[in-house]
N, C-alpha and C positions, 0 to 999 in steps of 0.2 A: 184967444186961449189955443193951445195946440190941440191940433187934430189930426188923427190918421184915420184914414179910411180904406180898408184893402178891399180886393176885388179880384174876382180869375179863379174862385175855386170852383170845384163841380165834382160831377162822378168821372172816373176814369180806369180804363182796363187796366190789370197788372200790366207793366212794361211800358204804359204810356206816358205822355208828358203835359206839363198844365205851366204856366206862367201866371205867378201872381203879382200883383202891383200894390203897392200901399201911396196913394196919394198924402202928402203932408202941408200943413199950413199951419200958422200962428207962431212960428218961429224961423229962424235963419237956417234953414235947411241946409245950407252947403257947409256949415260949421260944425255940424253933427254927426257923430257915427249911428249908424242905424242898425239894426239889427232884426231877423225875424224868428220868432219862438214858435212852438206847437204845443197842443195838448191833445194828448188821447184820452178817450173814455178812460176814468180811474184810474189814469197817470198822470204825474207833476208835470206844469210846464215845464218845458227842454229848451236850451238856445240851440237853433237851426245853424244860424250863419251871422255875421258881424262883417260890415264894410265901413272903411274908415271916411271921414268927411270928404275926401278927395276920390275917393274909389280908388285910392293906390294900393291897398291892402285888403285884404280877406281872410275870415277864418270860418272854420265850419267842423261842426261836429263829427267826429270820426265816421258815423253810420251815411252821412250824406257826402261825405268828399269823394268828387267825381261823377257824381248824379246829381248834386244841386250846383246853380250857379247864382250868388248874389250879384246885384249890380246897381247903380244908381244914375238918372238923370238929374245933376242939380238945375238945369236948366227947367225943369219940367217940376222940380219937388217932388219926385218920387222915386222910389227905391222898388226893384224888382227882385224875384225868387223863380229862377228858372229850372224845374224839378225835371228829371228824365227818369227812364228806368225805375218808375214808379211799383212800388211795392203794396202790398196790403197793410204791413206794418206803417207805411206812411199815413195812412188814415188818421185825422186829426183834425181840429181846427187850429189855423195857423195865423198868428198874430202879428203886428209890426209893432216896433218897440223903440223908442228914443229915451235917452236917459238924459235928463238935464238938470245938475246941481243934487244928484244923488237921489232924485224924483224920478221914477218909472212912468213913462206914459204910453198906453196901449191902445189899440184900434178895437174895433168890435170882433175882429177875426172874420176870416172865412172857411168855410168847410171844404176840406178837400177828401174824398172817398175814393179810396181805389179798391175795385171789386169788380168781378166779372159778370 
């Protein structure tokens, strides 16, 4: 079955960087677009970024443009989120997402905390 496992979260100071990883299994990774979402305490889950199956096209939420970069390695069945210039408001649980036949699949999430 579909499995998405995020890693790489942690505590980082404002202005710092982190790289999140999501290891995928149970489906043909190279044929599906992948996304990162995040959910801050008391807020709804929001889309961070999406990458097409080949990696040829990416899209970002406005607040992440220029600071976050989504990428993928289809040989490793892994999608990444490189985050830089982190702000306290980026604190959230970050989730990997794949949609197949209108069904959303989620990982367990990885906590990112931006604080001094």
